N, C-alpha and C positions, 0 to 999 in steps of 0.2 A: 812631455819632456820637462816643461817648466814646473808642472805639478810634482813630478818625481823629485826634481831638485829641491823643491820647497819642502817636501816630506823628509828627504834626507837631511836637510839643514835643520829642520825642527827636531828630528830624531837625535842628531848629534848634539844639539843644544840641550835637550832634555837629559841626555847622558852626561854631559859636562856638568850640568846643574846638580844632578844626582850625585856625582862623584865629589863635587865641592861641598855639598851638604854632608855627605858621609865623612869627608875629611874633617870638616868642622866639628861634627859630633864626636869623632874619635879623639881629636885634640881636647875637646871639652871634657871628655871622660878621663883622659890622662891628667888633666889639670885637677879634676875632682879627686882622683886617686892620690895625687901629691898632697892636696889640701887635707884629705882624710889622714894622711900620715902625720900631720901636725897636731892632730887632736890629742888633748891630754886626758879627756874623760872617756874611758872605754864604754860607758853606757850610751852616751850620745853617739860615739863612733860606731857602735853596733847598729843603731838605727840607720845611720847614714850609709853604712856598708850594705845593709839589707836592701835599701833603696837602690844603691848603685848597682848591685848585682842584677836586679830586675832590669834596669836600664841597659846594662852591658849585655844581658841575654838578648834583648831586642836588637841591639847594635850588631851582635854576632849573627843574628838571623838575616840581617840585611846584607852582610858580606862575611860568610864563614871563612874565607881565605885570608882575611886581614890578621896578620900575626900580632898586631898591637891589641886588638880586641881580645884575642885568645890569651895573651899575656896578662892583661888586666883581669880577665875572668879567673885564670889560674891563680894569680896572686890573691885575688879577693876571696876565693873559696878556701885557699890555704890559710889565710888570715882568719876566716870564719871558723874553720875546723880546729886549727892548732892554737888559736888565740881565744876567741869569744866562746865557742862551744866548750872548749877545754876548761875555760874558767868556770862555766856553769857546772860541768861534770865534777870538777874538783870541789866546788862549793857544796854540791850534793854529797860527795864522799866525805867531806869534812863534817857535814851535819849528820852523817850516818844514814843517809837516804840512798841505799843501794839501788833501788828501783829507778829513781830519777837519774842516778849516775849512769846506769846502764842505758837508759833512754837517750841521754846526752851522748854517750859513746856511739850509739847507732846514728845519731844525727851527724856526729863528727865523721864517721865512716862514709856517710853519704856525701858530705862536702868534700872529703878527700877524693872520692870517686869522680865527682864533678871536676875537681882540679886536674885530675889525671886525664879526663876526657879533653879538656881544653889545652893541656900541655902537649900540643902537637900529637895527640893520640898516643901519648906515652906517659911515663911516670913523671910526677912533678919534679922539676929540677930546681925550683927556687927554694932558698933557705931564708927563713925569717930570722931577724937579729937574735931573738931570745932562744932560738932552738939549740944553739951550741952550748949555752949555759945549762939548759935543761937536760941535754944529752950527757954532759959531764956529771950532773947530779944523779941522773938515772944510772950511769955506769958505776958510780960510787955506791949506789943503793944495791945494784946487782952483786957488787963485791962485798956487801954487808959492812961497808965502811961508813957508819953513821956520822962520824966526825967530818970526813971529807964531804959527805952529802950536805950537812948543815953549813960547812964553811963555804962551799960553792954557792949555795943559795943565799947566805948572808952577804957574800960579796956582790951578788946580783942585786940585792936590796940596797946596798950602799952605792952602787955604781950610778954615776951621773949621766944624763943624756948627752949625746955628742952632737946632735944636729936637730934642727927644728923638724925636718921631714921624718926623723926617726922617733919623734916624741910618742906616737901611739904605740909602736912596737916596744919602746922602753917601758911605757906604762903597763902594757900587757905583761911584759917579762917580769916586772916587779910584782904585779898581782899574782901571777902564776907562781913565782918563787915563794911568796908569802903563803899561798895555799899549800904548796908542797911541804912547807914547814908545819902546817896544821897537824895536831896530834893524830887524828884519824887517817890522814894521808901519809904522814911520815912513819907511821907504825909499820908499814910494809917494808921498811928498811931496817928492821930490828936485826941485831947480830944473829948469825947462824947459831943455833943451839947445838952444842957438841953432843955426840951420841956415845 
């Protein structure tokens, strides 16, 4: 009887310690994600995010039901796909390297699939700050309105950052806007040729 009570107490204590360690690790991951948002250099932020995603995957494996870990993974993979990998794809397109641009597009699609997986087994719902600007420019491009396309992107380049935690997304948005204005990328928005 005494032994059973001792085993039960030890089991409860181990469970409490495990939960406390997990809680601490999740809070630490949230803090690192907020800190990443203050980065002004996308190259350094890319390396930090890559490391964070590996750590977050391990955290998710410890408790797949924790919505905070899933949200961090969703946001991290979206930032990777729509920010960092898209930057590399556009750099390749601007340089005329179609093969590398296609390879980067495949990597972005993989990161999007991972974000979808962690988004509560559904489509990603998070929107990154720079996406609305790029969506407006893309719409102008589809309408063959090169003037509006360039105006939207130039406004994005001139926009000031509004918060320290949004510094990384602002920097990514500016870099993406600049690449969308590159001749090889912007050429896709040529006016429709009348027939």
